[in-house]
C-alpha positions in Angstrom: 88.9 97.8 117.7 90.1 95.4 115.0 91.8 97.1 112.0 89.7 97.4 108.9 92.0 95.7 106.4 93.7 92.3 105.8 96.2 92.0 108.7 99.9 91.4 108.1 101.5 90.0 111.2 104.5 91.6 113.0 106.2 88.9 115.1 108.0 91.5 117.2 104.6 92.6 118.7 103.2 89.1 119.2 102.7 87.4 122.5 100.4 84.6 123.6 100.1 81.9 126.3 102.3 78.8 126.0 100.8 76.3 123.6 101.8 72.7 122.6 105.4 72.6 121.4 105.5 71.9 117.6 107.2 68.6 116.6 110.6 69.2 115.1 112.0 65.7 114.5 115.5 66.4 115.7 115.8 69.7 113.9 117.0 70.7 117.4 120.0 68.6 118.6 120.7 70.2 122.0 120.0 67.4 124.5 118.7 69.8 127.2 116.1 71.3 124.8 115.1 67.9 123.5 114.5 66.6 127.1 112.1 69.4 127.7 110.4 68.9 124.3 109.8 65.3 125.0 107.8 66.2 128.1 105.8 68.6 126.1 105.1 66.1 123.4 103.9 63.6 126.1 101.4 66.1 127.3 103.3 66.9 130.5 102.8 70.6 130.1 103.6 71.8 133.6 106.8 69.8 133.8 107.8 71.0 130.4 107.3 74.6 131.2 109.4 74.2 134.4 112.1 72.6 132.3 112.1 75.4 129.7 112.3 78.0 132.5 115.4 76.2 133.9 117.0 76.4 130.5 116.5 80.2 130.5 118.2 80.4 133.9 121.1 78.1 133.0 122.0 78.3 129.3 124.3 80.9 127.8 123.6 79.6 124.2 121.4 82.1 122.4 119.8 79.4 120.2 118.8 77.5 123.4 117.4 80.7 124.9 115.4 81.2 121.7 113.9 77.7 121.9 113.0 78.1 125.5 111.4 81.5 125.0 109.4 80.2 122.0 108.2 77.2 124.1 107.2 79.5 126.9 105.0 81.5 124.6 107.2 84.6 124.1 108.0 84.7 120.4 109.3 88.3 120.6 112.0 87.2 123.0 112.6 84.1 120.9 113.0 86.3 117.8 115.6 88.5 119.7 117.6 85.4 120.7 117.6 83.9 117.2 118.9 87.3 115.9 121.7 87.0 118.4 122.4 83.4 117.5 122.6 84.3 113.8 125.0 87.2 114.6 127.3 84.9 116.6 127.1 82.0 114.1 126.5 83.6 110.7 127.5 80.4 108.8 125.2 78.1 110.8 122.2 77.1 108.6 120.5 75.3 111.6 119.9 78.7 113.3 118.1 80.1 110.3 116.0 76.9 109.9 114.7 77.1 113.4 114.3 80.9 113.1 112.2 80.2 110.0 110.2 77.6 111.9 109.4 80.3 114.5 108.1 82.5 111.7 105.9 79.8 110.3 104.5 79.2 113.7 103.6 82.9 113.9 101.9 83.2 110.5 104.8 84.9 108.7 105.4 82.5 105.9 107.1 85.0 103.6 109.8 85.8 106.2 110.1 82.1 107.0 110.7 81.3 103.3 113.5 83.9 103.2 115.2 82.3 106.1 114.9 78.8 104.7 116.4 80.0 101.5 119.3 81.7 103.4 119.9 78.4 105.1 120.0 76.6 101.7 122.4 79.2 100.4 124.7 78.2 103.3 124.1 74.5 102.8 122.3 73.5 99.6 121.6 70.0 100.9 120.2 71.1 104.3 117.2 68.8 104.5 115.3 70.7 107.2 115.6 73.9 105.2 114.3 72.1 102.1 111.3 70.7 104.0 110.6 74.1 105.6 110.5 75.9 102.3 108.4 73.1 100.8 105.9 73.4 103.7 105.5 77.1 103.3 104.8 76.8 99.6 102.5 73.8 100.0 100.3 75.7 102.4 99.5 78.0 99.5 98.8 75.0 97.2 101.9 75.9 95.1 103.6 73.1 93.2 106.9 75.0 93.5 107.1 73.2 96.9 108.2 70.0 95.0 111.5 71.6 93.9 112.4 71.8 97.6 110.8 68.6 98.8 111.9 66.2 96.1 115.7 66.3 96.9 114.9 65.5 100.6 112.7 62.5 99.7 115.1 61.2 97.0 118.4 61.8 98.8 118.1 59.0 101.4 120.9 60.3 103.6 123.1 60.9 100.6 124.6 57.4 101.0 122.2 55.3 98.9 120.4 53.8 101.9 116.9 52.5 101.4 114.1 53.6 103.7 114.5 50.4 105.6 118.3 50.7 105.9 118.0 54.2 107.1 115.5 53.3 109.8 118.2 51.4 111.5 121.1 53.7 110.6 122.7 56.4 112.6 122.6 60.1 111.8 118.9 60.4 112.7 119.1 64.1 112.2 118.7 63.6 108.5 116.1 60.9 109.1 114.0 63.4 111.0 114.0 65.8 108.1 112.9 62.9 105.8 110.1 62.0 108.2 108.9 65.6 107.9 109.2 65.4 104.2 107.2 62.2 103.9 104.5 63.6 106.2 104.2 66.7 104.0 104.0 64.5 100.9 101.2 62.4 102.6 99.4 65.6 103.6 99.5 67.0 100.0 98.4 63.6 98.6 95.4 63.5 101.0 94.5 67.1 100.1 94.4 66.1 96.5 92.1 63.2 97.3 94.7 60.4 96.5 94.1 58.1 99.4 96.1 55.2 98.0 99.2 57.4 97.6 98.6 58.8 101.1 98.6 55.3 102.6 101.7 54.3 100.6 103.6 57.3 101.9 102.5 56.8 105.4 103.7 53.2 105.3 107.1 54.5 104.1 107.3 57.1 106.9 106.2 54.6 109.5 109.1 52.3 108.4 111.5 55.2 108.6 110.3 56.2 112.1 110.4 52.7 113.5 113.1 52.0 116.0 113.7 55.7 116.7 112.6 57.7 119.7 111.0 60.3 117.4 107.3 61.0 118.1 104.8 59.5 115.6 101.8 61.6 116.6 101.5 63.3 113.2 101.6 59.9 111.5 98.8 58.7 113.7 96.8 61.8 112.9 97.0 61.3 109.2 96.1 57.6 109.5 93.1 58.6 111.6 92.1 61.1 108.9 92.1 58.3 106.4 90.0 56.0 108.6 87.4 58.7 109.4 87.2 59.9 105.8 86.4 56.4 104.8 83.3 56.4 107.1 84.7 54.8 110.2 83.1 56.1 113.4 86.4 55.8 115.3 90.1 54.9 114.5 92.6 52.9 116.5 95.2 55.6 115.7 93.3 58.1 117.9 93.7 55.8 120.8 97.5 55.3 120.1 98.0 59.1 119.9 96.1 59.8 123.1 98.0 57.0 124.9 101.2 58.9 124.1 99.8 62.4 124.7 96.3 62.7 126.3 96.1 66.4 125.3 97.1 65.9 121.6 94.3 67.9 120.1 95.6 67.6 116.5 94.6 63.9 116.5 91.1 65.4 115.8 92.1 68.8 114.3 94.1 67.1 111.5 91.2 64.9 110.3 89.0 68.0 110.6 91.2 69.9 108.1 90.7 67.1 105.5 86.9 67.0 106.1 86.6 70.7 105.3 88.9 70.3 102.3 86.3 67.8 101.1 83.4 70.1 101.8 82.2 68.1 104.8 82.0 71.1 107.1 79.6 69.8 109.8 81.8 66.7 110.4 84.8 69.1 110.5 83.1 71.2 113.1 82.5 68.1 115.3 86.1 67.1 115.1 87.4 70.6 115.9 85.1 70.6 118.9 86.7 67.3 120.1 90.2 68.8 119.6 89.4 71.7 121.8 87.8 69.4 124.4 91.1 67.8 125.1 93.4 70.7 124.1 91.6 73.9 125.1 94.7 76.1 124.3 94.9 74.9 120.7 94.1 78.3 119.3 94.7 77.4 115.7 92.0 74.7 116.0 89.7 77.2 117.7 90.1 79.6 114.8 89.4 76.9 112.2 86.4 75.8 114.2 85.1 79.4 114.1 85.7 79.6 110.3 83.9 76.3 109.7 81.0 77.2 111.9 80.7 80.3 109.7 80.7 78.1 106.6 77.8 76.2 108.2 75.9 79.5 108.6 76.3 79.4 112.4 77.4 83.0 112.8 76.8 83.5 116.5 78.8 80.4 117.5 81.5 81.3 115.0 81.9 84.7 116.5 82.1 83.3 120.0 85.0 81.0 119.1 86.8 83.5 117.0 86.6 86.1 119.7 88.0 83.6 122.3 90.9 82.8 119.9 91.4 86.5 119.2 91.6 87.3 122.9 94.3 84.7 123.4 96.2 85.4 120.2 95.2 88.8 118.7 97.5 88.5 115.7 96.3 85.4 114.0 95.4 86.8 110.6 92.6 84.3 110.1 90.8 85.2 113.3 91.4 89.0 112.9 90.2 89.1 109.3 87.2 86.8 109.8 86.0 88.9 112.8 86.2 91.9 110.6 84.2 90.0 108.0 81.5 89.3 110.5 81.4 93.0 111.3 80.9 93.6 107.6 78.1 91.0 107.4 76.3 92.6 110.2 75.9 95.7 108.0 74.5 93.8 105.0 70.9 93.7 104.1 69.2 90.3 104.4 66.6 89.5 101.7 64.5 86.4 101.8 62.6 84.8 98.9 59.7 84.5 99.5 59.5 87.2 102.1 56.8 85.3 104.0 57.1 81.6 103.6 54.1 79.3 104.2 53.4 78.4 107.8 55.8 75.7 108.9 58.0 76.3 105.9 61.3 78.1 105.3 62.4 80.7 102.8 63.7 79.2 99.6 66.5 81.8 99.4 68.2 84.2 101.7 70.6 86.8 100.3 73.2 88.8 102.3 73.8 91.9 100.2 75.6 95.2 100.6 72.9 97.7 101.3 73.9 99.9 98.4 73.8 97.0 95.9 70.8 95.2 97.3 68.1 97.1 95.3 69.8 96.2 92.0 70.9 92.7 92.8 67.9 91.3 94.7 65.5 91.2 91.8 67.9 89.6 89.3 69.6 87.3 91.7 66.3 86.2 93.2 64.8 85.4 89.9 67.9 83.6 88.6 68.4 81.6 91.8 64.7 80.7 92.0 64.8 79.4 88.5 67.9 77.5 89.2 66.6 75.8 92.3 63.4 74.7 90.4 65.5 73.2 87.5 68.2 71.6 89.7 65.7 70.1 92.1 64.0 68.3 89.2 67.2 67.4 87.3 69.1 66.1 90.4 66.2 64.6 92.2 66.7 66.7 95.4 64.4 69.1 97.1 66.4 71.5 99.4 65.9 70.8 103.1 67.2 74.2 104.2 67.2 77.8 103.0 69.9 78.4 100.3 72.0 81.3 101.6 73.8 83.5 99.1 76.4 86.1 100.1 77.5 88.6 97.4 80.5 90.7 98.3 81.3 94.1 96.7 84.8 94.0 98.2 87.0 91.2 96.9 89.1 91.2 100.0 86.0 90.2 102.0 85.4 87.3 99.7 89.1 86.2 100.0 88.6 86.1 103.8 85.4 84.2 103.4 87.2 81.5 101.4 90.5 81.5 103.4 92.5 78.3 103.1 90.5 76.9 100.1 92.4 75.6 97.1 91.9 77.2 93.7 93.5 80.2 92.1 91.4 83.2 91.2 88.1 81.7 92.3 85.0 83.9 92.0 82.6 81.9 94.2 82.8 79.2 96.8 80.1 76.8 98.1 80.0 75.4 101.6 76.7 73.4 101.4 73.5 75.3 101.6 75.5 78.5 101.7 77.7 80.0 99.1 79.7 83.2 98.7 80.6 85.1 95.5 82.0 88.4 94.2 79.6 91.1 93.0 80.3 93.0 89.8 81.7 95.8 91.9 84.4 93.5 93.1 85.2 92.6 89.5 84.7 95.6 87.3 86.4 93.8 84.4 84.1 93.3 81.4 84.7 89.5 81.4 83.1 88.9 84.8 79.6 87.5 84.4 78.1 87.4 87.9 75.0 85.5 86.8 77.1 82.6 85.5 79.0 82.5 88.7 75.7 82.3 90.7 74.4 79.5 88.5 77.7 77.6 88.8 77.8 77.9 92.6 74.1 77.0 93.0 74.7 73.8 91.1 77.4 72.9 93.7 74.7 73.2 96.4 72.8 70.3 94.7 75.8 68.1 93.9 77.2 68.5 97.5 73.9 67.8 99.2 72.8 65.0 97.0 76.1 63.2 97.6 76.2 64.0 101.3 79.3 66.0 100.5 81.2 63.0 99.2 81.3 63.9 95.6 84.9 64.4 94.3 85.9 67.9 93.4 86.3 67.2 89.7 82.7 65.9 89.3 81.1 68.7 91.3 83.1 71.3 89.3 82.3 69.4 86.1 78.6 69.5 86.7 78.7 73.2 87.5 80.6 73.9 84.3 78.2 71.7 82.3 75.3 73.6 83.9 76.8 76.9 82.8 77.1 75.7 79.2 73.8 73.9 78.8 71.3 75.7 81.1 72.9 78.8 82.5 72.0 82.4 81.8 74.3 82.5 78.7 74.3 79.0 77.3 77.2 77.9 75.1 80.2 75.7 75.4 83.1 78.1 76.0 86.5 76.4 75.9 89.5 78.6 76.6 92.4 78.2 74.2 94.6 76.9 77.1 92.5 73.7 77.1 93.0 73.1 73.4 96.7 73.7 73.9 96.6 71.1 76.7 94.9 68.6 74.4 97.5 69.2 71.8 100.3 68.6 74.3 98.5 65.6 75.8 98.3 67.3 79.3 94.7 66.3 80.2 94.7 64.1 83.3 93.2 60.6 83.6 89.8 60.8 85.4 91.2 59.1 88.5 93.8 62.0 88.9 91.7 64.9 87.8 91.1 66.2 91.4 94.9 67.0 91.6 94.7 69.4 88.7 92.4 71.7 90.8 94.4 71.5 94.1 98.1 71.3 93.1 98.5 72.3 89.5 101.7 71.4 87.8 101.6 74.2 85.2 100.3 77.7 85.1 96.9 77.2 83.4 96.1 73.7 84.8 93.4 74.9 87.2 91.4 76.4 84.3 92.2 73.4 82.1 90.9 71.1 84.8 87.6 73.0 85.1 87.1 72.8 81.4 88.1 69.1 81.2 85.7 68.3 84.0 82.9 70.1 82.2 83.8 68.2 79.0 83.7 64.9 80.8 80.1 65.8 81.9 79.2 66.9 78.4 80.6 63.6 77.1 78.5 61.6 79.6 75.3 63.6 78.8 75.8 63.1 75.0 77.0 59.5 75.0 74.8 58.0 77.8 72.1 60.6 78.5 71.8 63.4 81.1 70.2 60.9 83.6 73.6 59.1 83.8 75.2 62.2 85.2 72.6 62.0 88.0 73.2 58.3 88.5 77.0 59.0 88.8 76.3 61.7 91.3 74.4 59.3 93.5 77.0 56.6 93.1 79.6 58.4 95.2 79.8 57.6 98.9 82.4 57.7 101.7 84.0 54.5 100.4 83.1 54.9 96.7 85.7 57.0 94.8 85.9 57.8 91.1 87.0 54.4 89.8 84.3 52.5 91.7 81.6 55.0 90.9 82.4 54.8 87.1 82.4 51.0 87.2 79.0 51.1 89.0 77.4 53.6 86.7 78.8 52.7 83.3 80.0 49.1 83.7 83.5 50.0 82.6 86.7 50.6 84.5 88.4 54.1 84.7 90.9 53.2 81.9 88.1 52.3 79.5 86.2 55.4 80.4 89.3 57.5 79.7 89.7 55.9 76.3 86.0 56.5 75.4 86.4 60.1 76.6 89.5 60.5 74.4 87.6 59.2 71.4 84.9 61.8 72.1 87.5 64.6 72.2 89.1 63.4 69.0 85.8 63.4 67.3 84.6 66.7 68.6 87.7 68.8 68.9 91.1 67.2 68.1 90.5 66.2 64.5 88.7 69.4 63.6 90.6 72.0 65.7 93.5 70.8 67.8 95.6 69.8 64.9 94.9 73.2 63.3 95.6 75.1 66.5 98.7 76.8 65.2 96.8 77.9 62.0 94.0 79.3 64.2 96.4 81.2 66.4 98.1 82.6 63.4 94.8 83.7 61.8 93.7 85.4 65.0 97.1 87.1 65.4 97.0 88.4 61.8 93.5 89.7 62.3 94.7 91.5 65.5 97.7 93.0 63.7 95.5 94.3 60.9 93.0 95.6 63.4 95.8 97.6 65.1 96.7 99.1 61.7 93.1 99.9 60.8 93.4 97.6 57.8 89.8 96.5 58.1 89.6 94.4 55.0 92.6 92.2 56.0 91.3 92.1 59.6 87.9 90.8 58.3 89.6 88.2 56.1 91.7 86.7 58.9 88.9 86.9 61.4 86.8 84.8 59.1 89.6 82.3 58.7 89.9 82.0 62.5 86.1 81.5 62.7 86.1 78.9 60.0 88.7 76.8 62.0 87.0 77.4 65.4 83.4 78.7 65.0 82.5 78.2 68.7 85.2 80.4 70.3 83.4 83.1 72.2 85.9 84.2 74.8 87.0 87.9 75.3 89.4 87.8 72.3 86.9 86.1 70.0 87.4 86.7 66.3 83.7 87.5 66.0 84.4 90.8 67.9 87.2 91.7 65.5 85.0 90.8 62.6 82.1 92.9 63.8 84.3 96.0 64.3 86.0 95.5 60.9 82.7 95.2 59.1 81.4 98.2 60.9 84.4 100.3 59.7 83.6 99.1 56.2 80.0 100.2 56.6 78.6 96.7 56.3 76.0 96.8 59.0 74.4 93.5 58.0 77.8 91.6 58.3 78.5 93.4 61.6 75.0 92.4 63.0 75.5 88.8 61.9 78.9 88.6 63.6 77.6 90.0 66.9 74.5 87.8 66.7 76.5 84.7 66.2 78.9 85.7 69.0 75.9 86.1 71.4 74.4 82.7 70.4 77.8 81.0 71.0 77.8 82.2 74.6 79.7 85.5 74.2 78.9 88.1 76.8 81.3 91.1 76.3 79.0 93.9 77.6 79.8 96.6 75.0 79.3 94.2 72.2 76.0 93.0 73.5 74.8 96.5 74.1 75.6 97.3 70.5 73.8 94.2 69.3 70.7 95.1 71.3 70.6 98.6 69.8 71.0 97.2 66.3 68.3 94.6 66.8 65.9 97.3 68.1 66.7 99.6 65.2 66.0 96.7 62.8 62.5 96.2 64.4 63.6 92.9 66.1 62.2 94.1 69.4 62.0 90.8 71.2 65.6 89.9 70.3 66.7 93.4 71.4 65.0 92.9 74.8 66.5 89.3 75.2 70.0 90.5 74.6 69.6 93.6 76.8 68.1 91.5 79.6 71.1 89.2 79.5 73.3 92.2 80.3 71.6 92.5 83.7 73.7 89.4 84.7 76.9 91.2 83.8 76.2 95.0 84.4 73.3 95.3 86.9 74.4 98.8 88.1 74.3 100.3 84.6 71.7 103.1 84.7 71.5 103.4 80.9 70.8 99.7 80.6 67.8 99.8 82.9 66.4 103.0 81.4 66.6 101.6 77.8 65.4 98.2 78.7 62.4 99.6 80.6 61.5 101.8 77.7 61.6 98.9 75.3 59.5 96.7 77.6 56.9 99.4 77.8 56.8 99.7 74.0 56.1 95.9 73.9 53.3 96.2 76.4 55.2 94.4 79.2 54.7 97.0 81.9 55.3 94.7 84.9 58.8 94.0 83.7 59.4 97.6 82.7 58.4 98.6 86.3 61.1 96.3 87.7 63.7 97.9 85.5 62.6 101.4 86.4 62.6 100.7 90.1 66.2 99.4 89.9 67.1 102.6 88.0 65.6 104.7 90.7 67.3 102.7 93.5 70.7 103.4 91.8 70.1 107.1 92.6 70.6 108.5 89.1 71.7 112.0 88.5 68.3 112.7 86.7 66.1 111.4 89.5 63.0 113.2 88.2 63.3 111.4 84.9 63.6 108.1 86.7 60.5 108.8 88.9 58.5 109.7 85.8 59.5 106.4 84.2 58.2 104.6 87.3 55.0 106.6 87.1 54.6 105.7 83.4 54.9 102.0 84.2 52.2 102.2 86.9 50.0 104.0 84.5 50.4 101.2 82.0 49.5 98.8 84.8 46.3 100.7 85.4 47.2 101.9 89.0 46.1 105.5 89.1 47.1 106.0 92.8 50.6 104.8 92.3 50.9 106.8 89.1 49.8 110.0 90.9 52.2 109.3 93.8 55.2 109.1 91.5 54.1 112.0 89.4 53.9 114.2 92.5 57.4 113.0 93.6 58.7 113.9 90.1 57.2 117.4 90.3 58.6 117.9 93.8 62.1 117.6 92.3 61.3 119.2 88.9 58.2 121.4 89.1 58.4 122.3 85.4 58.8 118.8 84.1 56.3 119.0 81.2 55.7 115.3 80.6 54.9 114.8 84.3 52.6 117.8 84.3 50.8 116.6 81.2 50.2 113.1 82.6 49.1 114.4 86.0 46.6 116.6 84.1 45.3 113.6 82.2 44.8 111.7 85.5 42.8 114.6 87.1 40.5 115.2 84.1 37.2 113.3 84.2 36.9 110.5 81.7 34.5 111.1 78.8 32.3 108.4 77.5 
């Protein structure tokens, strides 16, 4: 039975069948080991295994014994020998580097990073240690990797050689590390969508590798990825790789990785299948195949491949955790909308929901997603060709597993095509999580991905989703975090051609959030300056060979530089001149309001909150001055000013639940019943499991003669299993009475009296039902 938690890996318990030997580019210098490695890299697996076994029989060097055990598929034994080698040679950084490489090969990146850093402490210029540390950090999309990688790329053998000089120089040990470094640089560039930079780096590393006997299989794999991403049906680099090693599965698995990074999951699946066809023991490829089948909603096939990989390697965290996720999904409720589609049709929506949360979420999520599909289909000229599948997870760890390997820090949802996954409010109990906005955001991705055949760049798909939140989502309003204004002030916004990089490999702490907002502002700029139709035209301009600069030229008749200039003018006009240059004043006013608030100096708090609002009237984040102002005015008994502050906050897109609940109650007390209901209904997209919310909203809807909507609220209240179940049943009965259904009314009244036989309102209503009507 698989453990019911995210799985840390203990190398000392791990064992699997021998797989292809990882390329090390002369990180190992022992000739006897290298001779065996070359056989492995040529695909001569049986000969290589025999060679490694001979090493075990003949060598007395613990480092050689470690390499042989590793190659023969016994990492526990390899680990033991590396420990012995480190004991015998405590000042040798090479031992620690290869020991770290073993840990990376067995999914223990944190331990590997420690070993690479130990090696660097012994030799600060150890190139292989630098590349190893950079590789571990890059796998987590961390820009800290550059602090380790840059010295390797810039050092050029510490003797001022150019790349061309070094290709023909001795000392190829250092050259091997630089080859690894350039390959990592190319990998990161391609993940960021910078194909020009990738090609440039690959040209450099090819020059560096020429004339050596080092394998170039990974160079061929990255070049093949470039060709296939550009729409080629085949690549000559695949043939070159297979000529060197007919069983080199990564010639397909490497391009497959970049296809899924670019949301092209079905093409990724096909490539992983080709990888396994020629390299059946490539367990990492099989795990990734299973994960991508799951992203394509092919759960049965996904499980088959993941179970096969698990049987061969039961400690790969991705396979263990994804199989556990599949077990969790089997326990979810599946809800389709409509429940019975027309003959020959398919459901518009299918939800996978936790059974406890399903009754509360299905109604609101179904209504919101149905409304979104109707709007997006019209706006983006695309009728869905499949059911849109939405998974909502109450356990954030399950969501993390569902999105394993995807770039982006702190994401709340992820779209794979016609399927997307997201956190439920239970997974994010913080008051600033608005699950309705997350659903709307991800649903927009379905349309941008499918309309562009999954070729749309990340920045544009995210930009459209943010724009949709602001303009058409459940809480419209342009919400710009202060970090974005700070980035404007510091001139940190990226050129449009480089914006994808801000999502994947951020260079400062808040850059991912800034990139989301910048992308949304670009779409806002397009809609205002050129019309919303131009957003759609730009969407359809993208193709396999049409990247951002070409799509902009085609859509707007200007180059990317001119587009950046026009966008900059828009920002100056809308934000920089009015706000960015006053950012310090705004921050000071907000800080002064906060300090006064803490001291209960309500008059001063109100004064500075108003100053902050005057400078930036649209700021509706969680620390909005409108919230400070509302509280300060409340403490000064100025209910009108408090109400106006809360009302403006709501209209600007604010959604702090406590503030909106207060606004709804005040509106209802003032006789503004429709406004009260509108505000309270918006809370369903933030706090759908709030019993008091459904009870109050249902009562207000009944007051306004909207019994069908009231019934929906009361049914959700009942499904939440409230403490006072009799009262909830009576509310349902009252809604059925208002709808004129005497049988349903009687049914729920009897259920009420079963629980609370002396419940007077239920007794009275039941009596009314049983009495004959008089003319």
